[in-house]
C-alpha distance (Angstrom), angle and dihedral (degrees) to the residues before:
residue distance angle dihedral
X1 . . .
X2 3.75 . .
X3 3.74 117.1 .
X4 3.80 92.1 -128.3
X5 3.73 91.3 59.0
X6 3.83 90.4 62.8
X7 3.82 97.1 35.5
X8 3.78 121.7 118.2
X9 3.78 129.6 -9.4
X10 3.83 94.2 -44.2
X11 3.79 87.0 56.8
X12 3.79 91.6 54.9
X13 3.78 93.3 47.1
X14 3.77 89.7 47.8
X15 3.83 89.4 59.3
X16 3.85 91.8 47.2
X17 3.78 92.8 49.3
X18 3.81 90.2 50.0
X19 3.77 91.0 51.4
X20 3.83 92.2 50.4
X21 3.84 90.4 50.3
X22 3.88 93.8 45.4
X23 3.78 96.5 49.4
X24 3.83 102.4 34.0
X25 3.90 93.1 86.8
X26 3.84 93.7 53.4
X27 3.80 98.7 82.5
X28 3.76 98.9 59.5
X29 3.79 91.9 -63.5
X30 3.82 89.8 -55.1
X31 3.77 86.3 -81.2
X32 3.80 99.6 148.9
X33 3.86 130.9 82.1
X34 3.82 92.0 -112.7
X35 3.82 91.7 58.3
X36 3.82 92.6 43.4
X37 3.81 87.9 55.8
X38 3.79 93.1 44.8
X39 3.77 94.5 49.2
X40 3.80 91.5 44.6
X41 3.85 90.0 52.2
X42 3.78 92.1 49.9
X43 3.80 94.5 47.3
X44 3.83 90.6 44.1
X45 3.77 92.5 53.9
X46 3.76 91.2 47.5
X47 3.81 90.8 51.1
X48 3.83 91.3 46.0
X49 3.83 93.2 52.0
X50 3.83 90.0 45.3
X51 3.80 91.4 53.0
X52 3.78 92.0 45.6
X53 3.82 88.8 56.0
X54 3.78 89.6 49.5
X55 3.84 87.6 56.0
X56 3.81 89.6 55.2
X57 3.78 93.5 44.2
X58 3.87 109.8 36.3
X59 3.75 116.0 -160.1
X60 3.74 94.6 33.0
X61 3.83 94.3 112.3
X62 3.84 103.0 115.7
X63 3.86 95.8 -164.6
X64 3.78 113.6 34.2
X65 3.76 122.5 -125.4
X66 3.77 87.1 -118.6
X67 3.76 89.5 65.2
X68 3.80 89.5 54.9
X69 3.81 95.2 43.6
X70 3.79 102.5 99.5
X71 3.79 99.5 43.2
X72 3.82 89.9 40.8
X73 3.82 91.4 50.3
X74 3.85 92.4 51.2
X75 3.76 92.4 50.4
X76 3.83 90.2 42.8
X77 3.82 88.9 58.7
X78 3.80 90.5 58.0
X79 3.79 92.1 45.7
X80 3.80 93.2 48.6
X81 3.81 89.8 50.9
X82 3.84 89.1 54.3
X83 3.76 88.8 54.6
X84 3.82 90.0 51.5
X85 3.82 89.5 49.5
X86 3.79 92.4 60.5
X87 3.82 96.9 45.2
X88 3.87 110.7 105.7
X89 3.80 113.1 -110.6
X90 3.82 128.3 -149.2
X91 3.76 113.7 -97.4
X92 3.78 93.9 -107.4
X93 3.79 90.5 56.8
X94 3.79 96.9 46.0
X95 3.80 110.1 109.5
X96 3.80 114.8 -107.9
X97 3.81 91.4 -128.4
X98 3.75 87.9 70.7
X99 3.79 93.8 77.9
X100 3.86 89.0 53.3
X101 3.78 89.2 47.7
X102 3.75 92.4 51.1
X103 3.81 90.8 53.0
X104 3.81 92.8 47.0
X105 3.88 94.8 47.6
X106 3.79 92.6 44.8
X107 3.81 95.7 -135.6
X108 3.85 133.6 79.4
X109 3.74 118.5 -92.2
X110 3.78 128.7 -160.1
X111 3.82 125.0 -108.7
X112 3.83 93.1 -97.7
X113 3.79 133.1 122.9
X114 3.74 87.4 -117.2
X115 3.78 117.8 78.5
X116 3.78 89.4 -150.7
X117 3.86 112.7 23.2
X118 3.81 91.4 -173.3
X119 3.81 90.9 58.0
X120 3.80 89.5 48.2
X121 3.81 91.8 50.5
X122 3.80 90.5 51.1
X123 3.85 89.0 52.2
X124 3.78 89.5 49.2
X125 3.79 90.2 49.4
X126 3.88 90.7 50.9
X127 3.82 91.5 50.2
X128 3.83 91.1 49.0
X129 3.83 89.8 51.6
X130 3.77 91.4 49.2
X131 3.76 92.0 48.9
X132 3.85 92.7 50.6
X133 3.84 91.3 45.7
X134 3.79 89.5 51.3
X135 3.79 91.1 50.1
X136 3.84 91.0 50.5
X137 3.80 94.0 46.9
X138 3.77 92.4 48.4
X139 3.77 92.0 52.8
X140 3.76 94.8 44.0
X141 3.85 95.5 44.1
X142 3.82 95.7 48.6
X143 3.79 80.8 99.9
X144 3.86 110.5 80.9
X145 3.78 95.5 -143.4
X146 3.81 92.1 49.0
X147 3.80 92.5 48.6
X148 3.79 89.1 50.3
X149 3.81 91.4 49.3
X150 3.79 91.6 49.2
X151 3.80 90.0 57.3
X152 3.74 89.6 50.0
X153 3.83 94.4 50.2
X154 3.86 91.9 47.4
X155 3.79 90.7 47.3
X156 3.83 94.3 52.4
X157 3.80 91.2 41.7
X158 3.79 89.5 55.8
X159 3.90 89.5 46.7
X160 3.76 90.1 52.9
X161 3.88 91.7 49.5
X162 3.79 88.1 48.1
X163 3.81 91.6 53.2
X164 3.84 90.6 47.8
X165 3.77 90.1 50.5
X166 3.81 91.1 53.9
X167 3.80 91.4 46.8
X168 3.78 92.2 48.8
X169 3.75 91.1 51.3
X170 3.79 99.3 42.1
X171 3.80 105.4 29.9
X172 3.79 107.7 22.7
X173 3.80 101.3 50.2
X174 3.82 98.5 -96.3
X175 3.78 95.4 -65.8
X176 3.78 136.7 162.0
X177 3.75 115.9 -131.3
X178 3.90 83.2 -17.2
X179 3.77 88.7 -61.1
X180 3.84 126.4 108.1
X181 3.80 115.0 -83.2
X182 3.79 120.9 -120.1
X183 3.82 95.4 -162.9
X184 3.78 142.7 21.6
X185 3.84 96.5 31.8
X186 3.82 117.2 -170.3
X187 3.80 98.0 24.4
X188 3.76 133.6 86.7
X189 3.80 115.6 -95.9
X190 3.86 101.0 153.0
X191 3.74 109.3 -159.1
X192 3.83 90.3 -24.4
X193 3.81 124.6 94.4
X194 3.81 95.5 -145.1
X195 3.81 120.4 61.4
X196 3.82 92.4 -150.4
X197 3.75 93.0 56.3
X198 3.78 90.8 49.0
X199 3.84 87.5 49.8
X200 3.78 92.8 54.7
X201 3.75 89.7 48.1
X202 3.83 90.4 52.2
X203 3.84 92.4 45.2
X204 3.79 86.8 56.4
X205 3.77 88.6 56.5
X206 3.79 91.0 50.7
X207 3.76 90.8 52.8
X208 3.77 94.2 49.4
X209 3.79 90.9 45.0
X210 3.79 92.6 50.6
X211 3.82 91.0 49.2
X212 3.80 91.5 49.5
X213 3.83 92.5 45.6
X214 3.83 93.1 51.8
X215 3.77 90.1 46.0
X216 3.76 92.0 51.5
X217 3.77 93.4 47.8
X218 3.78 94.7 47.5
X219 3.85 107.3 23.2
X220 3.83 96.2 164.2
X221 3.82 115.0 71.6
X222 3.76 112.0 170.0
X223 3.76 111.2 153.9
X224 3.79 115.8 -128.9
X225 3.76 94.5 23.5
X226 3.82 122.7 109.9
X227 3.75 102.1 -157.0
X228 3.83 120.8 -169.7
X229 3.73 116.3 -90.7
X230 3.87 94.1 -116.2
X231 3.87 90.4 54.0
X232 3.76 94.8 50.2
X233 3.80 101.4 37.6
X234 3.78 110.6 37.7
X235 3.82 116.1 -170.3
X236 3.77 96.1 -138.5
X237 3.86 91.7 48.8
X238 3.79 90.9 48.0
X239 3.77 94.1 51.7
X240 3.79 94.0 46.0
X241 3.85 93.5 46.3
X242 3.75 95.3 46.4
X243 3.77 93.1 45.7
X244 3.85 93.6 47.9
X245 3.77 106.9 33.2
X246 3.77 92.2 28.5
X247 3.77 91.8 57.2
X248 3.84 92.5 47.7
X249 3.76 91.3 47.7
X250 3.82 90.9 50.5
X251 3.83 91.2 54.0
X252 3.78 91.3 46.7
X253 3.79 92.5 47.3
X254 3.81 92.2 48.7
X255 3.81 90.3 53.2
X256 3.76 92.3 45.4
X257 3.87 90.5 54.4
X258 3.80 89.7 47.8
X259 3.81 89.5 59.0
X260 3.84 87.0 66.0
X261 3.80 87.5 -144.9
X262 3.77 108.9 154.8
X263 3.79 97.8 -161.7
X264 3.87 87.4 40.7
X265 3.82 87.9 60.9
X266 3.81 90.8 50.2
X267 3.74 95.7 51.1
X268 3.77 89.5 42.2
X269 3.79 88.2 61.9
X270 3.77 89.2 47.5
X271 3.79 89.0 52.8
X272 3.80 93.8 52.7
X273 3.79 98.7 43.8
X274 3.82 106.5 35.4
X275 3.82 97.5 70.7
X276 3.82 89.3 47.4
X277 3.82 91.9 50.9
X278 3.82 92.1 46.6
X279 3.76 89.8 53.4
X280 3.83 92.5 47.2
X281 3.76 91.3 51.1
X282 3.85 90.1 58.8
X283 3.79 100.2 49.2
X284 3.79 131.4 37.7
X285 3.76 91.1 -170.6
X286 3.80 92.7 64.5
X287 3.77 100.1 38.8
X288 3.79 95.7 98.2
X289 3.79 95.3 51.1
X290 3.79 94.0 40.7
X291 3.75 89.4 47.4
X292 3.82 88.1 55.1
X293 3.81 88.5 49.4
X294 3.82 90.5 52.4
X295 3.82 89.9 50.9
X296 3.79 91.5 47.5
X297 3.83 90.6 50.2
X298 3.84 90.3 51.5
X299 3.85 90.5 47.0
X300 3.75 91.0 51.7
X301 3.78 90.4 47.3
X302 3.75 90.0 51.6
X303 3.82 90.1 50.2
X304 3.76 90.1 51.7
X305 3.79 89.7 50.4
X306 3.73 90.8 54.8
X307 3.81 91.1 48.9
X308 3.79 103.5 37.5
X309 3.76 107.5 9.6
X310 3.89 102.8 82.1
X311 3.80 93.1 111.7
X312 3.82 91.7 45.5
X313 3.78 92.4 53.5
X314 3.80 91.3 46.2
X315 3.80 90.7 52.2
X316 3.77 90.9 54.9
X317 3.81 87.8 69.4
X318 3.80 90.1 60.6
X319 3.80 93.0 50.0
X320 3.85 96.9 108.7
X321 3.81 99.0 54.9
X322 3.76 97.7 44.5
X323 3.79 93.0 44.1
X324 3.81 90.9 51.7
X325 3.82 89.3 58.4
X326 3.76 91.7 46.1
X327 3.79 91.7 52.1
X328 3.79 89.5 50.8
X329 3.87 88.4 52.2
X330 3.83 89.0 52.0
X331 3.80 90.0 50.0
X332 3.79 93.8 51.8
X333 3.83 90.6 44.4
X334 3.78 88.1 54.1
X335 3.85 88.6 54.6
X336 3.79 87.4 54.6
X337 3.82 90.6 52.2
X338 3.80 91.5 48.0
X339 3.76 90.4 57.1
X340 3.79 94.2 55.0
X341 3.80 109.0 11.2
X342 3.85 98.4 155.5
X343 3.82 106.9 42.7
X344 3.79 106.0 21.4
X345 3.80 128.8 -152.9
X346 3.77 96.9 -80.1
X347 3.74 135.5 -75.1
X348 3.83 111.7 -65.1
X349 3.81 94.7 4.3
X350 3.78 101.7 114.7
X351 3.81 91.6 110.1
X352 3.76 91.5 53.8
X353 3.83 96.8 42.2
X354 3.75 101.8 42.2
X355 3.88 96.2 70.5
X356 3.80 86.7 65.7
X357 3.85 89.5 63.6
X358 3.84 101.9 29.7
X359 3.76 110.0 127.7
X360 3.82 128.5 -165.0
X361 3.83 92.9 -108.8
X362 3.81 86.1 77.0
X363 3.77 118.1 65.6
X364 3.84 114.7 -93.7
X365 3.79 90.6 -160.0
X366 3.84 91.0 76.7
X367 3.75 127.6 68.8
X368 3.80 104.1 -130.0
X369 3.78 101.0 -153.6
X370 3.80 94.6 150.3
X371 3.82 132.2 44.8
X372 3.81 91.0 -139.8
X373 3.70 86.9 -132.3
X374 3.83 117.3 83.1
X375 3.82 94.4 -157.4
X376 3.78 94.6 51.0
X377 3.79 92.7 45.3
X378 3.79 92.3 49.1
X379 3.76 89.0 53.0
X380 3.80 92.4 50.4
X381 3.80 88.5 49.5
X382 3.81 102.9 42.2
X383 3.83 105.3 15.1
X384 3.79 114.0 -149.4
X385 3.83 89.4 -9.5
X386 3.83 88.3 73.2
X387 3.75 85.0 86.7
X388 3.74 90.4 68.5
X389 3.85 101.0 71.6
X390 3.82 89.5 40.5
X391 3.82 90.2 52.5
X392 3.83 88.7 48.8
X393 3.81 91.6 56.7
X394 3.83 90.3 45.3
X395 3.81 91.3 53.8
X396 3.79 90.1 49.4
X397 3.79 92.1 50.7
X398 3.80 91.6 49.5
X399 3.76 90.4 58.5
X400 3.85 93.1 49.2
X401 3.79 92.7 69.8
X402 3.79 90.0 77.9
X403 3.85 89.1 62.1
X404 3.82 89.8 63.9
X405 3.78 92.7 79.2
X406 3.76 127.8 90.8
X407 3.76 125.9 -44.7
X408 3.83 134.1 37.9
X409 3.78 92.9 -48.2
X410 3.82 90.1 81.6
X411 3.82 94.7 80.1
X412 3.81 93.1 50.8
X413 3.78 91.8 49.1
X414 3.85 94.9 44.4
X415 3.85 92.9 46.3
X416 3.79 92.7 47.3
X417 3.81 94.5 49.4
X418 3.84 91.9 45.8
X419 3.79 92.7 49.1
X420 3.87 89.7 49.4
X421 3.82 88.9 51.2
X422 3.83 91.3 50.1
X423 3.79 92.0 49.2
X424 3.84 92.3 46.3
X425 3.79 92.7 51.8
X426 3.77 98.9 41.6
X427 3.81 91.2 46.5
X428 3.80 88.5 65.2
X429 3.86 90.3 73.2
X430 3.81 106.0 16.9
X431 3.80 147.0 28.7
X432 3.82 104.7 -117.5
X433 3.80 92.9 134.6
X434 3.76 88.7 59.4
X435 3.78 90.4 66.0
X436 3.78 106.1 87.3
X437 3.84 98.7 -141.0
X438 3.73 91.0 54.9
X439 3.79 93.4 46.4
X440 3.84 92.6 49.6
X441 3.76 89.5 57.8
X442 3.79 90.3 45.1
X443 3.81 91.8 52.1
X444 3.81 94.7 44.7
X445 3.83 93.9 51.5
X446 3.80 90.5 44.4
X447 3.79 88.7 50.5
X448 3.84 93.4 52.6
X449 3.76 91.2 48.5
X450 3.83 93.5 46.8
X451 3.83 91.6 49.1
X452 3.73 92.0 51.4
X453 3.78 89.4 45.1
X454 3.80 92.0 55.0
X455 3.84 92.3 44.4
X456 3.85 91.9 49.6
X457 3.78 91.5 48.4
X458 3.78 90.3 52.1
X459 3.82 91.0 48.9
X460 3.81 91.3 47.3
X461 3.79 93.2 50.0
X462 3.85 90.0 47.8
X463 3.80 91.1 52.7
X464 3.77 91.2 46.7
X465 3.78 91.4 51.3
X466 3.81 91.5 45.5
X467 3.75 92.3 48.7
X468 3.78 90.6 46.9
X469 3.81 92.6 49.3
X470 3.80 92.0 47.6
X471 3.79 92.0 49.3
X472 3.82 90.7 48.3
X473 3.80 89.8 49.3
X474 3.75 93.4 49.7
X475 3.81 91.8 47.5
X476 3.79 90.1 53.6
X477 3.77 92.2 49.5
X478 3.83 92.5 47.1
X479 3.76 95.1 47.1
X480 3.85 110.1 119.5
X481 3.84 119.0 -120.4
X482 3.76 103.4 -116.2
X483 3.75 119.9 -154.3
X484 3.73 116.4 -115.5
X485 3.76 112.4 -114.0
X486 3.81 118.5 -135.3
X487 3.73 113.2 -97.8
X488 3.77 117.5 -114.5
X489 3.79 87.7 -113.2
X490 3.81 123.2 32.4
X491 3.73 133.7 18.8
X492 3.78 132.8 -65.8
X493 3.74 92.9 -97.8
X494 3.70 92.2 57.5
X495 3.79 92.4 48.2
X496 3.84 93.3 49.0
X497 3.83 97.4 44.1
X498 3.76 116.5 109.6
């Protein structure tokens, strides 16, 4: 790793962020309140120390707060609404449904919008931790080399977790943290409890690996230039990239297939192909070779399916029955939304509120603590304010497009956009982004892409201004000296006088 990447305060915080991301999945995906609070405390301390250093060294903020204003404001609206949801209301304002909820839950609840203020506070705490982590990553990854290294560290961390997941399944009796599993027996879950969450985590790794692989194979991306083949695709770089990133992606892909997650397989393919397609769209000269790379990745994926995908192909036969139940869950969740479309039931309260609307068409043998659709569950939690965090992610994605220009920022932008696509698609049928270890990776990769997007936009604007200034300067120098015509009245001297 280059010395400059680890230099100074940003280098130190880079190491700390990498450690948080690498170890967050170990305690069951950090999917318990204790780990939410622990991670939030660690990230808050890091942010506090970082801001203290800024106070001692003004002007050190790499990405200004103005560049974070719109995404931050959108997320802030959702967080402010969670605060409102836990504020006690007067009796005459308390919703009538609360008396029914109190009877169903079997314990008294306060006169608040939220059915479970403690759950809403936990959701607010998680959002605050994500916001602070995003801020730190954006500042640290304003440097192109550091953003690139962060992607590499995250990729290899996911590869290591994938390898551990395979070993736990194959060699250690299908255990979780070397303890007996209580769910999802016979499939790879790594340190996670849920195979779908582990699959999303692995699909993120495939997306990052594909972006790094394409970037290593074609490091120069200058639009409008047709560079010679030997300058763009160097044999030594190709062998090293394919041997390194290819091996890591093969391990991750094998683990993903062993999860037997159907949607995980779909988003895994998206993760492998989307960076390749984005690169092909920018350069005609590389389309043939990148097309061959896409075919090679699909061929490898097919080979892995034949070797490790037996359970996945078996599960495809049971698609109809399970999907029917999930569609019924969606229908009943929509009935929840219809009852309170504006204010919701409180952040993180789906598990408490759903029993009030559970109908017999949906199995009573299962505890439905998730809606299996992030968008619907956000709406049940926050009401119309669920649009705020979605808008925040949309604004971040819009800025990432600037990172897809020339230079090393391309990998960060491509990886971030692909990870966002994976999360958006998988969230239609599952709840992976409600597992903290997955969300921390999501936020960090988004932060690196956003930082490079902002930096690239600044560079682009500076070049445009410089080119405009130079053009204006040349036009002034080239302007002909026109003779001064005699005025209709008076002499030439009078007309030419200042």
